[in-house]
Each structure stands twice: as C-alpha cells, then as structure tokens.
DORODO-940683 format. One record per atom (N, C-alpha, C): x, y, z; residue in three letters. Coordinates in Angstrom, 2 decimals. Example, Ala and Ser with C-alpha at 12.3 -4.5 7.8 and 13.67 -1.06 7.14 Angstrom:
<atoms>
13.19|-5.69|7.80|ALA
12.30|-4.50|7.80|ALA
13.20|-3.30|7.80|ALA
12.85|-2.25|7.08|SER
13.67|-1.06|7.14|SER
12.90|0.03|7.87|SER
</atoms>
This chain:
<atoms>
311.88|-57.79|95.62|GLN
311.21|-57.51|96.88|GLN
309.87|-58.25|96.89|GLN
309.56|-58.95|97.98|VAL
308.30|-59.64|98.15|VAL
307.23|-58.60|98.49|VAL
306.13|-58.62|97.73|GLN
305.13|-57.58|97.91|GLN
303.76|-58.06|97.47|GLN
302.72|-57.66|98.22|LEU
301.33|-57.83|97.84|LEU
300.70|-56.44|97.76|LEU
299.97|-56.18|96.68|VAL
299.36|-54.87|96.47|VAL
297.89|-55.06|96.15|VAL
297.02|-54.54|97.03|GLU
295.57|-54.62|96.83|GLU
295.08|-53.44|96.01|GLU
293.98|-53.66|95.30|SER
293.31|-52.60|94.56|SER
291.84|-52.95|94.40|SER
291.04|-51.98|94.00|GLY
289.64|-52.22|93.71|GLY
288.67|-51.75|94.77|GLY
289.17|-51.25|95.88|GLY
288.29|-50.73|96.91|GLY
287.64|-49.43|96.49|GLY
286.65|-49.01|97.26|GLY
285.96|-47.78|96.96|GLY
284.67|-47.66|97.72|GLY
283.83|-46.73|97.27|LEU
282.54|-46.46|97.88|LEU
281.45|-47.08|97.03|LEU
280.55|-47.83|97.67|VAL
279.46|-48.48|96.96|VAL
278.21|-48.44|97.83|VAL
277.05|-48.40|97.20|GLN
275.79|-48.43|97.92|GLN
275.46|-49.84|98.39|GLN
274.71|-49.94|99.46|ALA
274.27|-51.24|99.95|ALA
273.57|-52.01|98.83|ALA
273.89|-53.29|98.72|GLY
273.37|-54.12|97.66|GLY
274.22|-54.16|96.41|GLY
275.22|-53.29|96.35|GLY
276.10|-53.23|95.20|GLY
277.24|-54.23|95.27|GLY
278.17|-54.11|94.32|SER
279.27|-55.06|94.19|SER
280.60|-54.35|94.00|SER
281.66|-55.00|94.44|LEU
283.03|-54.58|94.19|LEU
283.87|-55.82|93.94|LEU
284.93|-55.65|93.17|ARG
285.89|-56.73|92.95|ARG
287.27|-56.25|93.37|ARG
287.81|-56.88|94.40|LEU
289.15|-56.56|94.86|LEU
290.17|-57.45|94.18|LEU
291.34|-56.89|93.93|SER
292.45|-57.64|93.35|SER
293.67|-57.51|94.24|SER
294.50|-58.53|94.24|CYS
295.75|-58.52|94.99|CYS
296.83|-59.09|94.10|CYS
297.77|-58.26|93.70|ALA
298.87|-58.67|92.83|ALA
300.09|-59.00|93.66|ALA
300.70|-60.15|93.37|ALA
301.84|-60.63|94.14|ALA
303.11|-60.57|93.31|ALA
304.21|-60.27|93.98|SER
305.52|-60.29|93.34|SER
306.56|-60.77|94.35|SER
307.64|-61.34|93.84|GLY
308.74|-61.74|94.70|GLY
308.54|-63.04|95.48|GLY
307.55|-63.85|95.11|LEU
307.32|-65.13|95.77|LEU
306.82|-66.14|94.75|LEU
306.94|-67.41|95.09|THR
306.41|-68.47|94.24|THR
304.91|-68.55|94.51|THR
304.16|-67.75|93.79|PHE
302.75|-67.51|94.08|PHE
301.93|-68.79|94.15|PHE
302.15|-69.71|93.24|SER
301.32|-70.91|93.16|SER
301.46|-71.82|94.36|SER
302.48|-71.65|95.18|PHE
302.71|-72.49|96.35|PHE
302.22|-71.85|97.65|PHE
301.51|-70.76|97.58|TYR
300.97|-70.08|98.76|TYR
299.46|-70.17|98.80|TYR
298.92|-70.39|100.00|THR
297.51|-70.12|100.25|THR
297.32|-68.61|100.34|THR
296.31|-68.10|99.66|MET
296.04|-66.67|99.67|MET
294.75|-66.40|100.44|MET
294.82|-65.45|101.37|GLY
293.68|-65.12|102.20|GLY
293.29|-63.66|102.11|GLY
292.04|-63.40|102.46|TRP
291.53|-62.03|102.59|TRP
291.06|-61.82|104.03|TRP
291.45|-60.70|104.61|PHE
291.04|-60.27|105.93|PHE
290.47|-58.86|105.84|PHE
289.77|-58.45|106.89|ARG
289.28|-57.09|106.94|ARG
289.33|-56.57|108.36|ARG
289.43|-55.25|108.49|GLN
289.52|-54.63|109.80|GLN
288.76|-53.31|109.78|GLN
287.73|-53.22|110.61|ALA
286.97|-52.00|110.78|ALA
287.58|-51.18|111.91|ALA
287.33|-49.87|111.95|PRO
287.89|-49.03|113.02|PRO
287.52|-49.56|114.40|PRO
288.51|-49.70|115.26|GLY
288.29|-50.17|116.62|GLY
288.05|-51.66|116.75|GLY
288.15|-52.41|115.66|GLU
287.89|-53.84|115.68|GLU
289.17|-54.62|115.41|GLU
289.13|-55.91|115.76|GLU
290.24|-56.80|115.44|GLU
290.20|-57.17|113.97|GLU
291.35|-57.47|113.42|ARG
291.39|-57.96|112.06|ARG
290.75|-59.34|112.00|ARG
289.82|-59.54|111.05|GLU
289.08|-60.79|110.98|GLU
289.23|-61.46|109.62|GLU
289.17|-62.77|109.65|PHE
289.25|-63.58|108.45|PHE
288.00|-63.41|107.60|PHE
288.17|-63.36|106.28|VAL
287.06|-63.26|105.35|VAL
286.98|-64.49|104.45|VAL
288.08|-64.82|103.77|ALA
288.08|-65.93|102.82|ALA
289.51|-66.35|102.52|ALA
289.67|-67.57|102.01|ARG
290.98|-68.03|101.55|ARG
290.83|-69.03|100.42|ARG
291.86|-69.14|99.61|VAL
291.92|-70.13|98.54|VAL
293.26|-70.84|98.63|VAL
293.23|-72.17|98.70|ARG
294.44|-72.98|98.77|ARG
295.10|-73.12|97.41|ARG
296.36|-73.49|97.43|TRP
297.07|-73.71|96.17|TRP
296.83|-75.10|95.62|TRP
296.45|-76.07|96.48|ILE
296.13|-77.42|96.03|ILE
294.64|-77.49|95.74|ILE
294.30|-77.71|94.47|GLY
292.91|-77.82|94.07|GLY
292.14|-76.51|94.13|GLY
292.80|-75.43|94.49|GLU
292.18|-74.11|94.61|GLU
290.92|-74.16|95.47|GLU
290.99|-74.95|96.55|ASP
289.90|-75.08|97.50|ASP
289.64|-73.75|98.20|ASP
288.36|-73.39|98.38|THR
288.00|-72.12|99.00|THR
287.26|-72.32|100.31|THR
287.32|-71.30|101.16|TYR
286.63|-71.31|102.45|TYR
286.29|-69.87|102.82|TYR
285.11|-69.69|103.46|TYR
284.62|-68.35|103.78|TYR
284.12|-68.28|105.21|TYR
284.23|-67.11|105.81|THR
283.59|-66.89|107.09|THR
282.07|-66.83|106.88|THR
281.30|-67.20|107.91|ASP
279.86|-67.35|107.76|ASP
279.17|-66.08|107.26|ASP
279.63|-64.93|107.68|SER
278.96|-63.68|107.36|SER
279.02|-63.30|105.88|SER
279.92|-63.93|105.11|VAL
280.04|-63.59|103.69|VAL
279.68|-64.74|102.77|VAL
279.35|-65.90|103.31|LYS
279.00|-67.05|102.48|LYS
277.81|-66.73|101.60|LYS
277.92|-67.08|100.32|GLY
276.86|-66.80|99.37|GLY
276.92|-65.42|98.76|GLY
277.75|-64.55|99.31|ARG
277.87|-63.19|98.79|ARG
279.24|-62.91|98.18|ARG
280.30|-63.46|98.78|PHE
281.67|-63.22|98.33|PHE
282.22|-64.46|97.64|PHE
283.10|-64.25|96.67|THR
283.77|-65.33|95.98|THR
285.25|-65.01|95.86|THR
286.10|-65.92|96.34|VAL
287.55|-65.75|96.22|VAL
288.05|-66.66|95.10|VAL
288.98|-66.16|94.31|SER
289.56|-66.94|93.23|SER
290.99|-66.49|93.01|SER
291.73|-67.28|92.24|ARG
293.12|-66.91|91.95|ARG
293.46|-67.23|90.52|ARG
294.37|-66.46|89.96|ASP
294.89|-66.68|88.63|ASP
296.40|-66.75|88.78|ASP
296.93|-67.98|88.79|ASN
298.35|-68.16|89.04|ASN
299.21|-67.57|87.92|ASN
298.72|-67.62|86.69|ALA
299.46|-67.06|85.57|ALA
299.64|-65.55|85.73|ALA
298.62|-64.88|86.26|LYS
298.69|-63.44|86.50|LYS
299.20|-63.10|87.88|LYS
299.48|-64.11|88.70|ARG
299.96|-63.91|90.07|ARG
299.04|-62.97|90.84|ARG
297.74|-63.24|90.74|THR
296.74|-62.37|91.32|THR
295.63|-63.18|91.98|THR
295.17|-62.70|93.14|VAL
294.00|-63.27|93.81|VAL
292.91|-62.22|93.82|VAL
291.65|-62.67|93.71|TYR
290.51|-61.77|93.62|TYR
289.51|-62.04|94.73|TYR
288.77|-61.02|95.10|LEU
287.62|-61.17|95.99|LEU
286.45|-60.44|95.37|LEU
285.51|-61.21|94.80|GLN
284.29|-60.65|94.25|GLN
283.27|-60.51|95.38|GLN
282.81|-59.30|95.63|MET
281.91|-59.02|96.73|MET
280.58|-58.53|96.17|MET
279.53|-59.30|96.39|ASN
278.19|-58.96|95.94|ASN
277.27|-58.74|97.14|ASN
276.14|-58.11|96.89|SER
275.14|-57.85|97.93|SER
275.78|-57.23|99.17|SER
276.58|-56.22|98.96|LEU
277.33|-55.61|100.05|LEU
276.41|-54.94|101.06|LEU
276.83|-55.00|102.32|LYS
276.10|-54.43|103.44|LYS
276.96|-53.39|104.13|LYS
276.34|-52.42|104.82|PRO
277.15|-51.43|105.56|PRO
278.14|-52.07|106.52|PRO
277.79|-53.20|107.12|GLU
278.70|-53.86|108.05|GLU
279.91|-54.49|107.37|GLU
279.94|-54.51|106.04|ASP
281.13|-54.95|105.31|ASP
282.19|-53.85|105.22|ASP
281.85|-52.65|105.64|THR
282.79|-51.54|105.58|THR
284.03|-51.83|106.42|THR
285.19|-51.75|105.81|ALA
286.45|-52.05|106.49|ALA
287.60|-51.83|105.52|ALA
288.81|-51.87|106.05|VAL
289.99|-52.00|105.21|VAL
290.21|-53.48|104.94|VAL
290.33|-53.84|103.68|TYR
290.51|-55.22|103.28|TYR
291.96|-55.48|102.93|TYR
292.51|-56.56|103.48|TYR
293.90|-56.94|103.28|TYR
293.99|-58.31|102.63|TYR
294.92|-58.47|101.70|CYS
295.25|-59.80|101.24|CYS
296.51|-60.26|101.95|CYS
296.66|-61.58|102.06|ALA
297.78|-62.16|102.78|ALA
298.15|-63.50|102.17|ALA
299.39|-63.89|102.35|ALA
299.91|-65.14|101.81|ALA
300.41|-66.03|102.94|ALA
300.12|-67.32|102.85|SER
300.52|-68.29|103.85|SER
301.16|-69.50|103.20|SER
302.18|-70.04|103.83|ARG
302.80|-71.28|103.36|ARG
302.05|-72.51|103.85|ARG
301.03|-72.34|104.70|SER
300.26|-73.45|105.23|SER
299.05|-73.73|104.34|SER
298.19|-74.65|104.80|MET
297.06|-75.09|103.98|MET
295.86|-74.16|104.03|MET
295.89|-73.15|104.88|GLY
294.78|-72.19|104.90|GLY
294.26|-71.88|106.28|GLY
295.06|-71.25|107.11|PRO
294.59|-70.86|108.44|PRO
293.59|-69.73|108.37|PRO
292.90|-69.49|109.50|VAL
291.93|-68.41|109.59|VAL
292.37|-67.34|110.58|VAL
293.51|-67.53|111.22|LEU
294.06|-66.53|112.12|LEU
295.12|-65.71|111.40|LEU
295.17|-64.40|111.67|PRO
296.19|-63.57|111.02|PRO
297.61|-64.06|111.25|PRO
297.86|-64.68|112.42|THR
299.20|-65.15|112.73|THR
299.64|-66.29|111.84|THR
298.73|-66.91|111.10|GLY
299.08|-67.98|110.19|GLY
299.56|-67.53|108.83|GLY
299.61|-66.24|108.62|TYR
300.01|-65.69|107.33|TYR
301.34|-64.97|107.43|TYR
302.13|-65.10|106.38|ASP
303.52|-64.66|106.39|ASP
303.73|-63.30|105.74|ASP
302.87|-62.92|104.82|LEU
303.06|-61.73|104.01|LEU
301.73|-61.01|103.86|LEU
301.75|-59.69|104.00|TRP
300.54|-58.88|103.97|TRP
300.65|-57.71|103.01|TRP
299.52|-57.38|102.38|GLY
299.44|-56.14|101.64|GLY
299.13|-54.99|102.58|GLY
299.06|-53.79|102.02|GLN
298.82|-52.59|102.82|GLN
297.35|-52.24|102.96|GLN
296.48|-52.94|102.26|GLY
295.05|-52.78|102.44|GLY
294.41|-51.84|101.44|GLY
293.10|-52.04|101.23|THR
292.30|-51.16|100.39|THR
290.97|-50.92|101.09|THR
290.53|-49.67|101.11|GLN
289.32|-49.29|101.85|GLN
288.07|-49.65|101.05|GLN
287.13|-50.31|101.72|VAL
285.80|-50.59|101.18|VAL
284.78|-49.91|102.08|VAL
283.97|-49.04|101.51|THR
282.94|-48.34|102.27|THR
281.59|-48.60|101.61|THR
280.65|-49.11|102.39|VAL
279.31|-49.43|101.90|VAL
278.33|-48.49|102.57|VAL
277.65|-47.69|101.80|SER
276.69|-46.72|102.33|SER
275.29|-47.31|102.35|SER
274.48|-46.83|103.28|SER
273.11|-47.30|103.41|SER
272.14|-46.39|102.68|SER
</atoms>
C-alpha cells in the first residue's frame, strides 16, 4: 500500500523548534519530489517547502525562508522539515506530499498525501 505518515508535531512556544518527519512506503521514493504543505482552520492549504529528487534542490515559501529547512534521506525513505524560530502564525496541520513532477507549489501538483500532523505555536 502506498502511504505517507507524518510525525513530530506538537505544542511549542514561540521562538522554539520542531522537526517533522514523513515516512514513505509503497513507492519509489527517490524518484519523487517531496513537499510540505500546511492548513490552518478556515484557510486554504498552502505550500511550505519542497525538495526535488534531482540534486535534492530545495525551495521555500517566503514566510518560512531562513527559518525552515527541508531535507530527505532516500535510504530511510523519509523527508524532514526542521522548523526553527516558530511563530504563532505557523500554527496549522502540516502535510507531506509526493509528486512525480519537478516540484510544483500547488496542491494539485502532488499525487500522494499524508494525513497530517498538528503544529501549535503558543505566544
């Protein structure tokens, strides 16, 4: 069964850090672009970051540049999102996703989704 499973979410104070993990199974992991999205209550799902399978090139939305780092470990079939200097506005459910393309920023460009992990940042 093809599956993505996120973990690492939780409650953290503003300025703190969390590391999210996404474990993949049932797909040729190294041939997928892996992305992170987030969705706050009443908001649209938005792009956060992605890492390509060629050269492991990364890209981030402006609001997280300099604070978040996306990486992947193909041997462990896992993608990570290191989140530093967290702000209350980062509070959302975070989803990982897999794409066969080079790295779109729209949710419709991704083929496979995890069920999400809650990140809550208190002030």
